[in-house]
N, C-alpha and C positions, 0 to 999 in steps of 0.2 A: 444566409446564416444569422442569425441573430447575434442581439449581441450576446443574451440568456444563454445561446447553444456554442457557445465560442468562452463563455467563463466556464457550462460544465466537464466542452470537453480539454477546457486546460486543466481542470481541477484531477479529470482524470488520471491527466496525464503526469500532473506533478505525484499521485498517488502513485503509480508505477517507476518512477523514478524514485521512489522512496523505501518504497517494496522491493527491487533491486539494490540499495544503497543496502538494506538491512542482511541481506540473503548474498553478498558481492562476497566471495573466494571460501565458500562451505561448500556441502554436501548436502545434501535430503536428510543423510543419519544426525548429519553434525547438527545440523539448523533442529530437527524435531528433538534432541536432547536438549537444547538450550534454551532455557523458561521462558529468557529476554528475551532473546529475537523472534520465539514461536509466539509471544505475547503481546509484543508490540508487531507483530504482522497481523494479529487477530484481532485486535483492540485500533489497528488502523482502516485494515475491509468492515468493522462494525461500523465506526466514526461514520468513516461514507457515503452507508446508505442510509444510514437515522438524516445526516444531513441535506438527503436526496428529497 
């Protein structure tokens, strides 16, 4: 596996860890009602797609 693929996989794992920390300890209804958490998770996914 080349360095480029390893970097991409590390970025994916880092994004997963961040997403998990954003929603830790809350249920879906709470997440959906929380604009800050909802916005942050959507922003993170959009930023990742743009940087790819």
